[in-house]
C-alpha positions in Angstrom: 7.5 2.3 -18.3 8.0 -0.5 -16.0 5.3 -0.7 -13.4 5.7 -2.2 -9.8 7.5 -0.7 -6.4 10.5 0.3 -8.7 9.5 2.3 -11.9 11.6 3.5 -14.8 10.6 6.3 -17.0 12.5 7.2 -20.2 12.7 10.7 -21.5 13.9 11.5 -25.1 15.5 14.9 -25.4 17.1 15.3 -28.8 19.8 12.7 -29.0 20.0 11.8 -25.4 18.2 9.7 -23.4 17.5 10.0 -19.6 16.3 7.7 -17.2 14.4 8.2 -13.8 14.3 5.4 -11.6 11.4 5.6 -8.8 12.2 3.4 -5.9 9.2 3.1 -3.2 10.8 3.0 0.1 8.1 1.1 2.5 8.2 0.5 6.4 7.5 -2.7 8.0 7.0 -2.6 11.5 7.8 -6.3 12.3 6.9 -6.1 15.9 3.2 -6.0 14.8 3.6 -9.6 13.0 5.6 -10.9 15.8 3.2 -10.0 18.2 0.5 -11.5 15.6 2.5 -15.0 15.9 3.3 -14.7 19.6 -0.3 -14.4 20.3 -2.1 -16.6 17.9 0.9 -19.0 16.9 2.5 -19.2 14.0 -0.2 -20.7 11.8 -3.1 -18.5 12.9 -0.6 -15.4 12.8 0.3 -16.2 9.1 -3.4 -16.6 8.3 -4.1 -13.0 9.5 -1.5 -11.7 7.9 -2.6 -13.5 4.4 -6.0 -12.5 4.9 -5.5 -9.0 6.0 -3.3 -8.9 2.4 -6.7 -10.1 0.7 -8.3 -7.4 2.3 -6.0 -4.7 1.6 -6.0 -5.7 -2.2 -10.0 -5.9 -2.2 -10.4 -2.5 -0.6 -7.9 -1.2 -2.9 -9.7 -2.6 -6.2 -12.7 -0.9 -4.5 -10.6 2.4 -4.0 -9.6 2.5 -7.6 -13.3 1.8 -8.7 -14.7 4.6 -6.3 -12.0 7.0 -7.5 -12.9 6.3 -11.5 -16.5 6.9 -10.6 -16.0 10.3 -8.8 -17.0 8.9 -5.4 -15.0 10.7 -2.9 -17.0 9.6 0.3 -16.7 6.3 -0.8 -12.8 6.6 -1.5 -12.3 8.2 1.9 -14.3 5.4 3.5 -12.2 2.6 1.6 -8.8 4.7 2.8 -9.8 4.9 6.1 -10.2 1.0 6.5 -7.1 0.6 4.7 -5.3 2.6 7.3 -6.9 0.4 10.2 -6.1 -3.3 8.1 -2.6 -2.1 7.4 -1.5 -0.7 10.9 -2.9 -4.3 12.3 -0.3 -6.2 10.5 2.7 -3.4 10.6 2.4 -1.8 7.2 3.6 1.5 8.5 4.7 3.4 5.2 1.4 2.0 3.4 -0.8 3.4 6.5 1.1 6.8 6.0 0.1 7.1 2.2 -3.6 5.8 3.1 -3.9 8.6 5.6 -2.2 11.1 3.1 -5.1 10.1 0.6 -7.7 10.6 3.1 -6.3 14.4 3.9 -6.4 14.9 -0.1 -9.7 13.7 -0.5 -10.9 15.8 2.6 -9.2 18.8 0.6 -10.9 17.7 -2.7 -7.4 17.9 -4.2 -7.8 16.0 -7.4 -4.2 16.4 -8.6 -3.0 15.2 -5.2 -5.5 12.2 -5.0 -4.8 11.1 -8.4 -0.9 11.3 -7.6 -1.1 9.5 -3.8 -3.6 6.8 -5.1 -0.8 5.6 -7.8 1.6 5.8 -4.6 -0.4 3.7 -2.6 -0.7 1.0 -5.2 3.1 0.8 -5.1 3.2 1.0 -1.6 0.9 -2.2 -1.9 3.0 -4.0 -4.0 6.2 -3.3 -2.2 4.6 -3.6 1.4 2.3 -6.5 1.1 5.0 -9.1 -0.4 7.2 -7.8 2.3 5.0 -8.7 5.0 4.0 -11.9 3.5 7.8 -13.1 3.2 8.6 -12.1 6.7 5.9 -14.5 8.2 7.1 -16.8 6.3 10.5 -16.5 7.2 10.3 -15.9 10.7 8.4 -18.6 12.4 7.7 -18.5 16.0 
């Protein structure tokens, strides 16, 4: 199994091998980054995106720890903060998945929580790099 935004699973069935490839679709609202760069300038706009990416990474680590410890209240709080941070830098699909996780936590749906939290990590891998690349390639 390959880990990351594109995952490949290999299933063996008698003499045949089947491959399932999961490609995580992402949505980056470039206007949010452009607004940051316009309002703050290129350097500070980039710093805000980089700082937000670090915050998302830190909170994801905290979220994984909270879920491992069964702290659903803490996991919901961290998920809500991930939504707020990601919206500031245009990580639309990431914010949606984080919102789905909050819903699963409120419904105490442990199967959905496990599935959605893994998807959130895949989204983070894809969208954070997308945002950082965009801010580097599109100076104002």
